[in-house]
N, C-alpha and C positions, 0 to 999 in steps of 0.2 A: 886694170884696177879702177877704183873709183876716182872721182874728181879730187883735186887737191883741196885740203882743208883751208878755209879762208884765214884761219888763225895761224896756220903754218906760213902763209904768205906774209903776214904781218911780222912774224918772228924772224923770217929770213931777211928782213930789212934792217935788222939790228936792234929791235925793240926788246926789252927785257920782259919776259912772261913768267908768271908764277908757275909753280910745279904742277898744279892741277891742270893748268892750260897746256903745259908740256905733255901731260899724260893724254889729254884729248888729241893733241897733235900726233902722238905716237900711235894711238888706237884708231885714228881716223881711217887709214886704209883697210884695216880689218873690219871696222863697223860699216864702212861704205860697201864692202863686198858681201858681207853676211846678211845685212838688213834686206836687200832685195830678194835674196834666196829664202829668207824666213817669210817675207811677205808673199812670195810666190807659192811656197808650201801651204801657207795659210789660205790663200785664195783657192788653191786646188782642193784643200780639205773642205772648205765651205761649198765649193761647187759639187762635191760629192754628197753633201748633207742635204741639199735641197733639190727638188725635181727640176728637170730642164723644161724649156719651152715646148719641146716636142711631147714630153709627158703631159703637160697641160693641154696641148691641142688634142691628143688622143683621149684624154679624160673628158674634154669638152664635147668631142664627137660621141662618145659613149653616153654622156648625159643627154645630149640632144636626141639620140635614138631612143633612150628610155622615156624622155618626155613625149615623143611621138607615140610610142607604144602605150604609155599611160593614157594619153588622150583617146586613142583608139579603144582601149579597154573600157574606159569610163563611158564612152559613147555606146559601146555594145551593152554594157550593164544597164545603161539608162533605157536603151531600146527594149531590153528584156523585161525591165520593170514595167515599162509602159504597156508592153504586150500582155504581161501577167495581170496588171491591174485593170485594164480596159476590157469590158465584155466584148465578145466577138460581134462583128457587124452582121447584118443580114446576108451580105455578099459573101463573107467568109463562111458563115454557116451553110449557105447553099453550095459553095465550092467543096466544103468538107463532106456534105451529104452526097454530092455527085461522086466524089472519090469512093465513098463508102458503097454507093450503089454499084459502081463498077466492080469493086472487090466482091461484093455479094453475088453479082451475076457471074463473075468468073468462077466463084465456088459452086454455084448452081450448075454451070456447064461441066465442071469436073465431076460433080456428083452424078449428073446425067450420064456421062461417059462411064463412070463406075457402075451405075445401075444397068446400063446396056450390057456391059461386059459380064456382070453377075447373071443377068437373064440368059445370056448366051451360054454361059457355063452351066447354069441350071438346066436349060433345055438339052444340052449335050448329055449331062448326067441322067436326065429322065429317059432319053432315048436308049442309053446304055442299059439302064435298069429294066426298061420295058422289053428289050431284046434278050435280057438275061445274061448279058456280058458283064464281065468285071472290068473295071477301069484300069 
């Protein structure tokens, strides 16, 4: 049980104590046992009501990641705005024209191949018609 009540020690030495003090002496063992249990229950309840340090650390990591992502996104948006607002340089235009020239020459080569194939097919059909054969 709990510690002995100091008033009970005084009363045990033969002093006369009033009734209300005697009531405290009688209730002291009960109060000294129940009070720590009530305080323990209160602290456990409070512990559940507030987040723990681990929760705060996890939240801090999440916030730090979001800050890094926000900085990266902000920089990307700034770069896109700069690219949109600035006119292209001569070097950029020349590079784009070179790419376009390559694509056009590739298209011309494929058209030449199709043209050759079409001419061959036409020659074959002309030979068949000239000989009077059906295809």
